[in-house]
Structures are given as C-alpha cells and as structure tokens.
FIVOLUM-792458 format. One record per atom (N, C-alpha, C): x negated, y, z; residue in three letters. Coordinates in steps of 0.001 Angstrom, whole numbers, plus 500000, padded with zeros to 6 digits. Layout:
BEGIN
XYZala...
***
This chain:
BEGIN
487203545594490932met488343545794491829met488925544434492200met489101544191493503ser489643542912493955ser491157542865493762ser491720541655493858asp493169541494493734asp493897542263494830asp493334542252496051gln493984542931497168gln494027544439496936gln492906545000496431asp492884546438496128asp493918546782495071asp494022545905494074leu494970546156492998leu496398546096493495leu496680545130494391glu498037545039494962glu498389546293495747glu497413546850496505glu497677548060497279glu497965549241496349glu497238549336495241leu497488550420494292leu498861550286493658leu499258549054493368leu500590548856492798leu501667549313493775leu501483548961495046gln502489549312496049gln502576550832496231gln501452551525496043leu501455552988496181leu501930553685494907leu502127552878493862gly502595553470492597gly501518554212491852gly500217553949492138leu499130554651491482leu498745554028490152leu499277552835489856leu499030552216488558leu500367551868487922leu500521552053486644pro501804551752485987pro502003550248485848pro503203549730486162pro503469548303486025pro503317547799484606pro503473548681483609ala503424548218482238ala502001548016481731ala500986548405482540asp499604548231482119asp499340546757481827asp498747546396480677pro498572544991480326pro497693544231481304pro496703544887481915val495860544204482895val496655543897484146val497425544906484586val498230544732485796val499274543642485604val499875543607484394ser500948542653484163ser500469541222484272ser499158541023484113glu498652539669484210glu498447539228485655glu498279540156486571ile497875539780487924ile498749540401489003ile499940540853488656thr500816541396489681thr501165540322490691thr501379540699491960pro501727539708492977pro502948538886492611pro503952539524491981trp505159538780491597trp504825537696490575trp504111538067489522arg503775537091488482arg502909535967489063arg501949536318489878lys501051535324490455lys501807534328491325lys502698534825492164ala503453533946493067ala504402533042492300ala505147533593491351val506119532791490614val505426531762489726val504297532148489106asn503561531171488297asn503103529985489145asn502647530273490351arg502247529182491248arg503427528274491571arg504575528871491827val505767528086492151val506162527195490986val506182527762489774leu506625526993488604leu505652525871488270leu504354526145488330ile503366525092488060ile503470524002489126ile503604524420490386gly503750523450491464gly505001522617491321gly506088523245490879leu507343522522490665leu507169521465489579leu506453521818488511ala506222520861487427ala505365519691487891ala504308519961488642leu503418518894489108leu504102517978490116leu505089518496490830asn505807517681491802asn506911516851491172asn507284517190489959thr508427516530489332thr508000515433488366thr507021515707487550val506559514733486558val505148514304486939val504993513042487331thr503700512523487758thr503358511272486961thr502125510819487132phe501619509650486411phe501086508645487431phe501431507384487257his501077506367488236his499823505608487813his498721506316487651phe497425505691487426phe496357506672487889phe495185506129488238leu494060506923488722leu494437507787489922leu495426507318490697asn495909508051491881asn496465509429491540asn496868509622490278leu497462510909489902leu498810511122490572leu499467510030491022asp500730510186491732asp500526510778493121asp499266510869493575tyr498942511587494808tyr498287512935494493tyr497381512949493530ile496602514161493249ile497478515279492694ile498275514975491662leu499086516028491040leu500142516594491988leu500939515753492691pro501879516332493656pro501185517109494764pro499986516653495175gly499256517391496208gly498897518788495748gly498381518895494522ile498069520219493962ile499342521045493819ile500409520396493372gly501672521108493200gly502206521668494506gly502137520886495563ile502627521365496867ile501795522535497356ile500476522470497170leu499625523591497574leu499993524860496809leu500217524748495503leu500580525922494707leu501931526496495143leu502916525623495375met504222526116495829met504120526756497208met503292526162498050leu503115526722499396leu502541528130499323leu501536528317498477leu500929529642498337leu501897530619497668leu502655530126496673gly503603531007495999gly504698531500496921gly505346530598497638phe506426531008498541phe505894531696499797phe504608531476500088arg504008532212501206arg504003533710500921arg503752534074499666ala503762535492499291ala505178536037499171ala506150535161498834leu507521535622498571leu508446535516499773leu507999534914500869arg508927534544501949arg509599535742502611arg508987536916502554arg509596538109503171arg510469538881502184arg510524538407500933glu511235539157499903glu512750539064500064glu513245537866500371asn514681537703500607asn514937536355501286asn516188536122501631arg516560534920502380arg516384533641501566arg516632533707500255gly516486532512499421gly515055532035499356gly514110532952499152phe512702532572499093phe512202532102500457phe512777532675501530arg512384532220502873arg512801530769503093arg513979530397502589leu514417528996502679leu513467528092501892leu513066528539500707cys512127527752499913cys510796527574500630cys510380528597501347trp509128528529502112trp509205527452503183trp510292527403503929phe510431526396504984phe510555524986504395phe511279524881503281val511406523569502637val510044523086502143val509251523979501586thr507921523600501104thr507005523222502259thr507136523900503403leu506369523511504587leu506702522079505001leu507983521751505004phe508393520381505332phe507814519395504323phe507899519742503049arg507395518839502014arg505892518639502160arg505156519688502515ala503715519565502690ala503390518662503873ala504110518851505000ala503870518014506174ala504182516552505878ala505273516314505171asp505647514940504815asp504610514326503881asp504131515091502923phe503135514580501980phe501841514214502700phe501371515066503602ile500145514790504355ile500317513543505210ile501490513397505819leu501764512202506636leu501590510928505816leu502180510893504630trp502110509680503803trp500722509466503235trp499990510542502954val498618510387502481val497747509776503576val497895510261504802val497117509706505920val497515508259506178val498810507967506148leu499250506582506332leu498716505676505225leu498526506225504031ser498014505433502922ser496548505064503106ser495873505679504072ala494499505314504404ala494452504299505539ala495598503750505915thr495683502721506946thr496431501515506372thr496486500444507159ile497238499259506727ile498686499325507184ile499102500468507736trp500427500548508352trp501448501297507527trp501110501698506317arg502055502461505496arg503335501657505253arg503195500399504832thr504363499579504536thr505201499348505781thr504527499073506910ala505263498845508160ala506043500090508566ala505427501267508430phe506122502505508797phe507284502791507860phe507122502438506578ser508170502727505594ser509457501968505885ser509391500939506727glu510574500142507060glu511231500581508362glu510756501672508969thr511303502151510229thr512394503192509986thr513143503498511048val514207504503510962val513653505898510666val512557506359511338pro512014507677510977pro511648507787509507pro511100506723508931ala510755506757507513ala512010506858506649ala513061506172507058leu514323506261506327leu514876507676506357leu514802508323507526val515267509706507650val514445510628506750val513122510434506749leu512261511260505896leu512592511060504415leu512860509824504032asn513189509555502631asn514499510226502223asn515481510194503118val516747510864502826val516527512370502693val515728512924503604cys515436514361503525cys514718514712502228cys513808513830501796asn513075514100500560asn513974514039499332asn515041513256499408leu516011513246498311leu516751514574498223leu516946515214499371leu517669516489499397leu516772517683499111leu515460517523499300val514526518639499157val514640519327497797val514636518617496654pro514716519326495362pro515973520174495218pro517111519672495730phe518364520420495606phe518346521665496493phe517866521503497735val517790522661498639val516814523687498079val515692523203497528leu514701524112496963leu515284524866495767leu516019524166494915ala516619524817493747ala517676525836494162ala518480525486495176leu519493526435495655leu518839527673496247leu517765527484497023gly517047528633497578gly516426529483496489gly515875528817495457leu515281529555494345leu516339530357493591leu517522529780493417arg518598530489492719arg519035531723493512arg519226531554494845asp519619532712495659asp518538533777495669asp517263533333495709gly516168534296495710gly516100535095494430gly516274534414493303leu516241535121492020leu517428536057491862leu518595535662492356arg519756536554492291arg519490537835493065arg518913537677494262ala518610538863495067ala517577539748494372ala516607539142493703val515583539899493002val516195540667491834val517111540015491093his517759540703489978his518552541920490464his519272541734491546arg520064542861492071arg519145543995492509arg518044543622493159lys517113544650493641lys516453545381492484lys516178544647491389ala515541545272490225ala516529546023489358ala517832545846489635gly518851546538488870gly519041545997487486gly518824544684487308val519015544053486002val520097542994486139val520737542590485024pro521791541572485100pro521272540267485701pro522100539643486506val521735538387487161val521716537269486130val520577536558486035gln520427535443485101gln519757534273485830gln520553533298486193thr520007532126486901thr520448530815486243thr520688530866484928lys521107529652484243lys520016528578484268lys518755529012484256gly517660528056484290gly517654527238485566gly517924527899486711val517948527186487986val519160526271488061val520284526725487541thr521478525860487493thr521200524620486652thr520514524808485529ala520137523665484692ala519198522729485444ala518330523293486285leu517416522472487073leu518190521601488068leu519213522154488701ile520031521379489633ile520732520241488902ile521293520543487734leu521948519494486937leu520937518435486500leu519711518858486215trp518659517917485821trp518348516958486966trp518248517483488185tyr518008516618489355tyr519151515619489530tyr520379516070489323leu521527515158489448leu521449514044488407leu521037514384487183ala520911513368486138ala519826512354486493ala518715512825487037val517633511912487435val518105510974488546val518837511503489516cys519362510666490599cys520339509621490065cys521163510016489103ala522129509075488525ala521417507938487804ala520379508260487044leu519622507213486358leu518877506322487351leu518434506914488460gly517781506109489481gly518739505137490146gly519970505566490362leu520952504683490996leu521287503486490117leu521323503687488806val521629502575487897val520359501843487467val519187502271488010gln517896501639487719gln517604501605486216gln517762502759485609tyr517517502879484172tyr516009502863483899tyr515562502007482962asn514150501891482623asn513864502206481153asn514828502727480424gly514636503000479008gly513786504227478750gly513331504354477511leu512463505460477132leu513225506629476513leu514369506359475927ile515083507418475195ile515560508509476145ile516363508120477145leu516863509119478087leu515733509730478907leu514722508921479223ser513583509456479976ser512873510531479176ser512687510288477864gly512057511296477018gly512891512557476901gly514207512386476790ile515099513550476722ile515006514377478001ile514956513693479159leu514860514411480435leu513542515167480552leu512459514572480065val511165515263480118val511203516524479263val511739516419478056leu511846517597477189leu512747518654477814leu513859518209478417ala514763519161479060ala514064519883480203ala513245519146480960phe512531519772482075phe511544520817481565phe510879520525480449val509939521498479864val510674522779479486val511837522656478875phe512610523838478483phe513107524612479717phe513453523880480782ile513913524555482004ile512787525378482614ile511600524801482717ile510458525533483272ile510115526734482385ile510196526554481075arg509930527666480151arg510952528778480347arg512214528398480573ser513256529398480795ser512987530186482072ser512583529485483126leu512295530168484392leu511081531084484242leu510083530636483470tyr508909531478483256tyr509288532750482506tyr510097532625481478arg510517533792480713arg511333534741481583arg512122534171482483leu512898535008483393leu511975535794484309leu510953535127484822ser509972535819485661ser509247536904484879ser508893536602483634phe508195537577482799phe509074538801482536phe510376538552482319ala511296539667482060ala511388540586483272ala511434540014484462leu511464540833485683leu510176541628485830leu509060540988485488asp507781541673485583asp507723542838484597asp508228542608483385glu508255543670482378glu509188544799482785glu510204544463483564ala511147545497484015ala510561546351485132ala509330546011485569gly508665546808486583gly508935546363488000gly509439545145488181tyr509722544671489539tyr508412544376490262tyr508274544917491453val507058544760492255val507460544287493641val506710543301494149ile506967542815495509ile505867543299496434ile506177543259497695gln505175543526498721gln504868542199499401gln503717541586499100pro503421540271499658pro503499540274501172pro503955539157501732ala504062539026503185ala502697539185503824ala502646539782505012pro501361539955505707pro500680538604505929pro499347538594505763arg498600537353505888arg497524537492506949arg497500536543507881arg496439536511508886arg495186535826508358arg495359534995507318cys494210534336506712cys494453534250505214cys493400534122504470ser493489534121503014ser494078532807502511ser494486532839501227asp494981531610500612asp493910530529500599asp492671530923500364arg491584529942500347arg491438529265501705arg491565530043502771ala491454529465504110ala492587528480504382ala493802528801503898val494939527891504076val494690526571503357val494223526665502107val493969525454501322val492876524619501970val491784525251502368leu490683524513502979leu491099523868504293leu491923524557505071ala492377523996506344ala493246522767506113ala494163522839505152leu495025521686504859leu494213520512504323leu493249520790503440leu492407519723502909leu491559519092503999leu491012519922504901ala490183519391505984ala491016518537506938ala492231518986507239phe493107518218508130phe493461516868507502phe493776516891506220thr494121515644505531thr492925514710505465thr491740515255505148ala490541514423505070ala490201513813506422ala490366514583507500ala490091514053508833ala491062512926509185ala492344513111508841gly493315512055509095gly493020510793508319gly492599510949507046met492256509781506239met491035509070506787met490033509836507240ala488834509220507816ala489181508414509066ala490047508954509900met490492508222511095met491216506939510696met492017507021509645gly492739505840509194gly491814504749508692gly490829505139507866tyr489886504161507327tyr489051503510508433tyr488665504275509438leu487733503776510446leu488408503043511600leu489614503433511979phe490206502898513208phe491541502184513005phe492107502235511822phe493402501596511601phe493337500663510386phe492247499890510333asp492025498976509214asp492181497511509611asp492582497231510864lys492717495859511344lys494063495669512036lys494492494410512075tyr495672494057512858tyr495300493978514339tyr496193494348515230pro495932494152516666pro496108492675517028pro495032492023517427met495055490612517774met494985490453519298met495434489325519800his495463489064521251his494445487974521570his493184488391521692trp492108487436521923trp491995487074523402trp491896485800523679thr491674485294525047thr490625484189524991thr489910484023526087glu488888482975526142glu489547481598526200glu489004480648525455thr489581479303525429thr489298478571526736thr490217477697527141ile490094476903528369ile489868475454527971ile488806474838528499gln488407473506528077gln489006472407528962gln490262472440529233thr490930471363529971thr491916470674529047thr492126469371529287glu492990468612528398glu493650467460529136glu494902467169528832arg495628466068529436arg495082464734528929arg495292463661529725gln494799462355529358gln495434461844528064gln496738462063527895asp497392461572526682asp496873462278525427asp496484463551525567leu495919464266524426leu494523463752524093leu493777463339525131thr492454462759524895thr492571461481524067thr493577460668524360glu493789459436523596glu494158459735522152glu494992460779521932ile495351461169520556ile494117461655519812ile493272462424520495arg492053462958519883arg491124461805519469arg490958460836520354glu490064459713520049glu490603458891518886glu491911458718518812asn492503457979517702asn492261458704516381asn492444460013516368leu492209460788515146leu490736460733514734leu489836460769515707gln488412460662515392gln488092459322514743gln488679458268515286asp488441456933514724asp488960456823513296asp490034457556512984leu490613457517511637leu489881458432510655leu488914459192511179gly488125460059510308gly488584461504510247gly489387461933511211phe489820463334511231phe488604464219511500phe488393465289510739pro487190466124510897pro487070466713512299pro485912466529512906glu485696467020514271glu485800468544514349glu485329469255513288val485355470711513307val486782471234513379val487727470506512806val489127470899512866val489736470478514192val489373469286514641leu489950468727515862leu489679469613517075leu488512470213517128gln488137471045518277gln488982472318518377gln489550472754517259asp490255474034517243asp491769473907517361asp492291472674517494leu493735472496517489leu494367472897518811leu495542473471518726lys496350473730519916lys496892472404520446lys497245472391521724glu497752471157522330glu499000470657521611glu499904471558521256ala501147471146520600ala500872470524519232ala499891471067518495asp499575470520517187asp498847469188517309asp498038469053518358leu497390467771518595leu498410466719519013leu499335467111519863glu500372466184520325glu501268465725519183glu501458466561518168ala502292466196517028ala501695465061516212ala500402464763516435cys499725463689515692cys499692462379516479cys500490462249517519ala500527461017518321ala500929459836517434ala500198458740517576gly500497457541516799gly500063457616515353gly499114458482515024ala498649458620513646ala498128457288513116ala498400457029511828gln498035455746511229gln496962455873510163gln496851457038509560tyr495899457206508461tyr495567458689508327tyr494321458981507945val493873460366507755val493145460470506419val493529461466505630tyr492858461765504368tyr492323463191504464tyr491032463396504120thr490415464709504284thr489705465151503011thr489610466482502841val488871467115501747val488166468334502326val486885468506501981gln486124469681502449gln485353470277501284gln485408471619501184lys484721472298500089lys484271473680500533lys483066474076500094asp482543475417500362asp482831476317499157asp483266477544499443his483657478479498387his482840479765498497his482420480345497365pro481726481640497399pro482728482790497453pro482348483857498127val483118485102498093val482196486243497667val481288485938496751asn480360486921496204asn480351486778494687asn479684487692494024asp479671487712492565asp478669486738491960asp477775486192492811gly476797485257492297gly475762485929491405gly475021485118490684arg474017485632489744arg474102484865488435arg473621485484487379gln473646484863486061gln472371484040485845gln472560482786485477ala471435481904485172ala471535481459483713ala470447481602482986thr470430481270481564thr469605480011481327thr470194479067480634thr469504477832480267thr469390477786478750thr468151477722478275val467885477741476836val467366476374476408val468024475793475420thr467578474542474819thr467338474761473337thr466953473702472659glu466713473826471223glu467993474139470448glu469115473653470984asp470369473788470243asp471277474913470747asp471089475351471963ser472047476310472513ser471444477105473655ser472174478161474010thr471861478974475193thr473099479029476060thr472969478586477290val474104478521478203val473876479495479352val474872480354479582ile474804481316480687ile475842480914481724ile475372480607482917asp476242480202484013asp476143481193485158asp477214481240485963thr477184481990487211thr476814481036488330thr475726481337489024val475217480480490090val475446481171491425val475972480428492379tyr476236480963493716tyr475240480346494694tyr474258481138495093asp473261480649496048asp473828480546497456asp474858481331497735thr475492481321499043thr476990481112498883thr477527480200499664lys478966479962499694lys479430480168501137lys480110481309501319glu480370481774502683glu481552481086503373glu482517480601502623leu483769480123503215leu483899478612503045leu484084477916504148arg484274476462504127arg485724476157504496arg486402475424503617ile487791475046503862ile487865473524503963ile488429473057505051thr488610471628505306thr490100471358505430thr490603470437504620ser492020470081504661ser492158468615505053ser493208468324505783ala493449466950506240ala494940466649506191ala495268465420505813ala496651464939505817ala496719463730506740ala497581463786507733val497696462734508754val499030462024508573val498959460715508346leu500174459906508243leu500666459585509647leu501886459998509950leu502454459805511278leu503230458501511347leu503478458054512576ala504238456826512776ala505723457083512584ala506467456041512199gly507910456150512098gly508400456243510681gly509714456228510546glu510410456341509266glu511419457493509349glu511667458229508243pro510998458087506944pro509539458515507006pro508813458247505938glu507386458552505905glu507157460055506074glu506296460395507018glu506034461801507331glu504544462016507519glu504085463115506999trp502681463494507099trp502581464865507770trp501430465075508428arg501156466419508975arg499926466950508248arg500101468132507625ile499061468742506798ile498319469804507609ile496981469787507526phe496135470779508180phe495254471452507130phe495219472785507163his494273473567506366his493420474379507342his492117474108507360his491199474754508303his490141475522507513his489816476726507951phe488784477526507292phe487759477970508314phe486548478224507857glu485477478741508723glu484489479527507878glu484146480733508381trp483108481525507727trp481759480984508182trp481037480322507280val479708479808507607val478638480865507362val478982481915506613glu478121483080506413glu478974484334506561glu478363485407507043asp479076486676507207asp479461487217505830asp480752487431505555pro481157487936504234pro480873489412504044pro480501490118505096gly480123491522504952gly481111492531505487gly482374492206505517phe483362493147506054phe484579492370506523phe485018492687507734phe486238492096508268phe487264493209508475phe488208493284507572gly489326494209507738gly490567493391507998gly491246493011506939thr492394492115507059thr492168490897506179thr492641489762506645asp492620488519505879asp494023487945505872asp494261487039504922ala495569486394504852ala495417485001504268ala496236484095504760leu496367482768504181leu497694482724503443leu497634482387502173gln498847482215501368gln499012480710501148gln500076480162501691leu500270478713501680leu501362478325500696leu501019477402499802trp502006476786498927trp502192475351499415trp503182475118500251pro503290473827500943pro503772472702500028pro503990471543500627ala504309470337499868ala505627470457499114ala506539471288499559asp507822471437498868asp507856472668497970asp506672473119497509tyr506559474323496679tyr506183473923495258tyr506856474450494279gly506483474275492888gly506994472996492264gly506371472648491125ser506865471539490307ser506683470182490957ser505754470070491923leu505520468794492582leu506326468645493866leu507255469550494094ser507932469601495391ser509147468695495491ser509593468092494380val510862467362494404val510837466177495359val509668465615495612gly509615464427496456gly509302464694497904gly509187465975498295trp508762466291499665trp509599467423500248trp509669467423501568met510424468453502278met509686468813503559met509477470087503771val508869470543505018val509896470396506134val509509469713507218thr510464469339508259thr510252470061509577thr509340471006509638gly509082471699510904gly508505473072510674gly508075473702511752asp507532475061511698asp506079475050511250asp505648476199510749tyr504238476422510438tyr503578476981511693tyr502489476368512117thr501797476808513325thr500305476899513051thr499556477454514004gly498114477574513871gly497587478702514733gly496287478977514630gln495642480029515400gln494295480336514768gln493665481427515225val492331481814514766val491400481883515970val490104481654515715leu489118481603516786leu487810482236516328leu486969482625517295tyr485597483035517008tyr484747482771518241tyr483428482762518075asp482478482557519165asp481702483836519415asp481397484088520681ala480590485240521061ala479985484977522436ala478666485177522571asp477962485010523851asp478186483626524440asp478182482608523605gly478321481247524080gly479726480843524476gly480710481679524185lys482100481372524533lys482964481435523283lys484108480747523332ser485059480773522232ser486288481567522638ser486822482327521686tyr488005483134521916tyr489057482768520871tyr490307482814521293val491395482363520438val492517483395520443val493245483448519335ser494389484363519223ser495407483756518276ser496687483981518533pro497678483617517506pro497514484532516305pro498053484112515172tyr498047484976513990tyr498858486239514277tyr498483487324513612tyr499293488534513744tyr500698488267513247tyr500805487513512160ser502109487072511658ser501912485753510940ser502912484904511000leu502870483604510338leu504300483202509999leu504582483032508724gly505925482645508307gly506168482989506854gly507400482819506426ser507768483060505037ser507908484555504766ser507421484982503595val507524486365503153val508158486355501766val509206487134501592ser509909487195500309ser509757488587499702ser509689488632498388lys509588489907497696lys510179489773496307lys510915490808495900glu511462490833494552glu510353491158493563glu510176490293492579thr509072490404491629thr509621490483490218thr509032491366489400glu509452491503488010glu508902490354487175glu509727489818486312ser509320488742485420ser508768489317484134ser507734488659483560phe507172489154482306phe508141488963481141phe509200488180481339leu510227488014480320leu511362489020480486leu511242489884481496gly512304490834481784gly513115490402482988gly513729491343483660gly514500491027484850gly513591490845486053gly514121490280487112ser513356490084488339ser513841488827489048ser513033488369489974tyr513383487210490786tyr512772487403492165tyr513274486667493139val512774486749494505val511790485605494733val510522485952494978ala509490484962495253ala509273484870496750ala509096483648497252thr508894483422498683thr507667482539498877thr506715483018499650asp505531482249500017asp505370482282501527asp504567481348502031val504233481331503453val502901482054503628val502869483018504539phe501669483811504783phe501293483797506257phe499997483799506506ala499453484054507837ala498531485261507723ala498780486310508492ala497989487539508451ala497189487665509737ala495935488150509624phe495081488215510816phe493874489102510529phe493146489440511588ser491898490206511492ser490898489643512486ser489631489664512110phe488551489266513010phe487772490495513439phe487251490520514666pro486341491601515047pro485016491445514326pro484321492547514104ala483052492503513381ala481945491938514269ala480970491298513627gly479777490845514328gly479954489604515178gly480965488791514950lys481193487584515739lys480743486353514955lys480565485254515696asp480087484009515089asp481242483040514888asp481106482201513881arg482036481113513594arg483498481588513581arg483750482593512838cys485138483047512683cys485897481988511883cys487002481512512435arg487657480352511848arg489126480327512237arg489863479376511686gly491273479225512023gly491880478105511211gly493152477865511445tyr493842476802510704tyr495331477079510700tyr496023476382509801val497470476390509757val497921474964509471val499050474552510057thr499523473183509908thr501043473156509845thr501565472072509239tyr503014471890509148tyr503299470425508828tyr504505469923509126pro504879468547508779pro505669468495507469pro505503467404506732ala506238467206505482ala506677465751505391ala507936465515505025ala508494464164504928ala508778463824503473ala508572462541503145lys508849462076501796lys510354461875501626lys510887462389500509val512301462196500205val512493461450498894val511385461162498189met511474460430496922met510143459715496700met510188458466496353asp508976457694496104asp508314458112494799asp506990457877494743gly506239458112493522gly505825459539493272gly505970460415494263cys505626461837494086cys504320462159494801cys503501462967494164ile502212463369494735ile502443464357495875ile501680464178496948leu501691465140498048leu500650466217497736leu501099467445497522ser500224468552497141ser500457469729498085ser499371470244498639ser499448471423499508ser498283472344499171ser498595473613498870asn497585474582498432asn497421475699499455asn496156476060499680leu495833477184500552leu495061478220499749leu495579479442499712asn494886480563499074asn494397481496500169asn493076481665500247phe492491482547501257phe492221483899500602phe492812484955501151ile492676486305500595ile491872487144501574ile490718487601501120his489796488341501990his489595489756501470his489710490729502377gln489479492133502028gln487981492401502091gln487404492819500978gln485952493007500909gln485512494436501171gln486405495389501032ser486024496792501195ser487178497579501786ser486851498568502586arg487886499435503150arg488204500606502229arg487343500866501226trp487454502090500445trp488371501897499242trp489630501695499531arg490652501629498489arg491770502580498867arg492321503267497870phe493432504168498165phe494520503988497109phe495745503791497556pro496139503581498949pro495680502220499462pro495460502151500772val494977500921501390val496068499858501340val495661498627501079gln496548497480501159gln495959496476502127gln496799495838502905ser496322494703503685ser496165493518502750ser495441492502503203ala495281491303502381ala496631490655502100ala497543490723503062leu498877490159502865leu499625490905501771leu499534492229501759glu500213493016500724glu499587492759499359glu498262492610499327phe497602492335498056phe498038490986497496phe498160489990498358gly498581488666497921gly500078488489497999gly500822489474497552gln502274489443497642gln502813488174497002gln503979487727497413pro504542486492496862pro504576486499495339pro504154485378494765gly504171485242493323gly502945485783492628gly501957486327493380val500779486932492768val499530486250493317val498566485961492446phe497312485362492889phe496201485809491953phe495308486697492429tyr494183487151491631tyr493209487865492555tyr492044488251492021ser491033488971492784ser490734490297492097ser490172491238492854asp489642492462492268asp488452492894493103asp487940494116492871lys486714494532493539lys486890494737495036lys488112494917495497asn488350495140496916asn488823493886497651asn489365492940496935tyr489897491716497540tyr489449490519496708tyr489175489432497394ile488849488201496686ile489784487107497166ile490256486310496250ala491184485222496564ala490522483896496226ala490485482982497189val489894481661497037val491002480626497137val491031479698496202gln492085478689496192gln491521477322496523gln492230476614497417asp491829475274497820asp493098474439497951asp492975473121497750asp494161472284497852asp493806470882498324asp494832470151498683ile494692468751499027ile495762467987498252ile495357466904497545leu496247466119496720leu496061464641497073leu497151463924497242leu497049462483497421leu498337461813496971leu498188460560496563gln499324459751496151gln499594458715497250gln500570459009498129pro500820458090499248pro501221456693498748pro
***
C-alpha cells in the first residue's frame, strides 16, 4: 500500500488513527517531522566540508515539503509556507552567486542588505507562524493549547541575536544554547506526537506534482545556475583595445636614456606614456629578473655514499617577473619602482589574477621611505600579430579586518591589482609602478610583488584571486598559487 493510498484511507476514516503502523506515517506526523528536522539543520550548522551549505540546503527542502502539506490547514502554517519559499529563493540565489566571483561584490549592495535584514527576521516570523498554526491545530483537535516550546524558540532566537550583537565567542554560553535548542526541538516533537496520539488528522494540500518532482526541479535549477556561474562569470570584465604605436619626440628621448642605463626592453615596451614621462631625467637603473614555477614540479632523488637527497625540480617555469628601480633627478632622492610580469608558458587556466604589492613604505624596512604618488600600470596580451591593452579591473589599497593569532583583530591594508586575461592568448603580461622618496639615510629600498594566480575554477564557494590574497595573508593551495618576488637595494 502506497503512502497516498494510506492517506486516503485515513481521511475516509477506514483505518483507526491509533494503529501503530498508521501512527508512524500519518500525514501530520510526516509533515511536522520534516519541519522540525529542517528547522534544526537550518539553525545549527558546521563550517567545514561545505556543510554550511549542504545542511541548510537539506533543511530548507524538508521545511518546504513539510509546510507544503500543511499550508491549507490554517493561516499560521500558510505564513510559514510563504516564509519558507522566500528562504529557499534566497538560499538558491546565494548558492548560485557562490559559483561566481561576484558574491562579495553583490553582498555590498543595497539589495543584499535588504535580503540580509529580511533573513534576520525570517526565524521570528517563522516561529510566530508556527505558534499560531499549532494553536489552531490544538483548538481543532479539542485539546488544551500548548505552545511553550515555540515561545521558548522565539526567546532562544533573541538570545542568539543578543550574543551576536556583542560578538560573543565563548564556548560556555554557546554550549548552553545548543543544549537548550535540543530540548526545544524535543519539546516540539513531543507536542506533535501528542496531537497524533489524540487522533488529529490533516488533509494534505492538493498537489500538482510529487514531492520528489519538487526536490528534483529545485536541485536542477540550482545546478544549472551554478554551471552558468562557473562557465561564464569566472572573469573580470576588462576593456581591451588595440595598442597604438605612435610616440612623442620627448618620450623617445626618455626611452633612449632608459635603454642606455640598462632599463629592461621588455618592460619599456609596455609602459604607458605617463609612466614613461615620469622617468624623465633618470640617472640610474637597477634591475632584477627571475623566472618562477606555478606547477608542482617533480621529485628528483640524488643518492651518494653518505646520504640521499630528494629535491623538487621544476622543468618549466611559467612566470617571469622583472623589477626595476629608476633613480630620478632632483632632491630629495626619489626612485620609481617597476614590477613587470609575463607568462612565458601557458599556466593552464585564466580566471582571475591579482598582484599584491608590499611597497617601499610597507613593513619593518619602511621607516626610511615614503610612497609619494599613485600606483599605476596596465595589462597586455598579443593575438594575431597585434597587441591589446587594458587598465586593471581594480588597482589601489584594500583594507580588511583580520584576526590576530594572539587574540583580537587588526586592520591590514595592502595594495592590490585585480585583472583577468582571455584564454588562448600570447604573451599575457602587465606591470605596476609607483614613486618612493627617501626620508631617512641608511635604509634599504625594498619592494615586494606577490603574484596570485587562480589555477582552477572548481572551488566552492568561488573566490577571486584578490579575495584569496586578502590583506595580511600569503599562501598557496590547490586552487590558487602565490609567487613572491622582490627588489632590494641600498641606495
């Protein structure tokens, strides 16, 4: 006998509600159990292995199916049904956005703020609707009204909000709240069981499609949205234009002077006119060039009589970084720093890239130097015998509050350039430059460039290279690789 056949027999009164088999699968028990399990999964989540997405997703589906059956029972359950529909739509939106690089950008908009405010109210509205629905059910069943469990749930939400406002991070109160939530859910379950034992029977709302069809449709819609995000929203929109090979006479003289001083030709060809003009009257050039791998390399073993040495050997080094420091004319002493990069081999995937710059006035060596101008630069690539150029998607200082391993937090600020290259192009390259003036003698001029490259699109939630290299953080993982390069000199 199918569940649907059994529900029809219950509605006709042909089977006794007290039958132990029936009591396990009555529409009322089935719907309320789904709601309670879904409520638990939406409230207590775990932030690892993407369980903060998986568990709430399952919970929303269960609540949706539960209130779908109860929505015609009374006005309170109907309110819960509409609230759950909103919560499901909001959840799918954020899941799809998490498959793109635009989640963070959207979270800072006014619509996102409105959604967040609504989501703060959702638990309270849902609890109020659940309380009204249960009251109506008690009256209909002719039993005393008992909704203390739902009232306790509302108070529990208020306590959680209060701890969130004061940014409480302790374990004692958190553990007490978890235990209290378990007792609240148990109380609601016992209340549902008591109604079921009292013989309360619902008539499920008419369904045009089965619960399985609803679940499959929502999963398919979400999967399609995520696929679109991974495939078409994984890059920054860049403004590529073909380069124009004309130059003023005074810029030609500056270029020739820099060449005579040893400025790298590969960097010189890619400079904007304004950056080239800033080097007028250059007196000295110091350069450093190094090739860096962005692959895992291979293990090479060297065996001697006394030892065995295992090294990682890189047969291919895909990224070439060339740095130059130009001593400018005039007083006080001022230098212009250039960091230039070029992909000499295809790294395999171009999604988002970022340059994290620690300039001359950054860190412990910064006391003797001061950045005196703007950070500028551009990116370029070659295709069909032509060169194309674009400004960075973003270039400037980025600040973020970061937790300290000693406790507390601090605001870290780094300079970032964010950009994307189209796939299948040649000589993908770019540079960033800035001026720095000496304010104290005897200090080393140090400028560091960290190149952050996204190696794979298959990460969830998706992060751009800029988000991965957030201020104060520098490391690599299987989806992103970070390469560090620097230029050091004692003027």
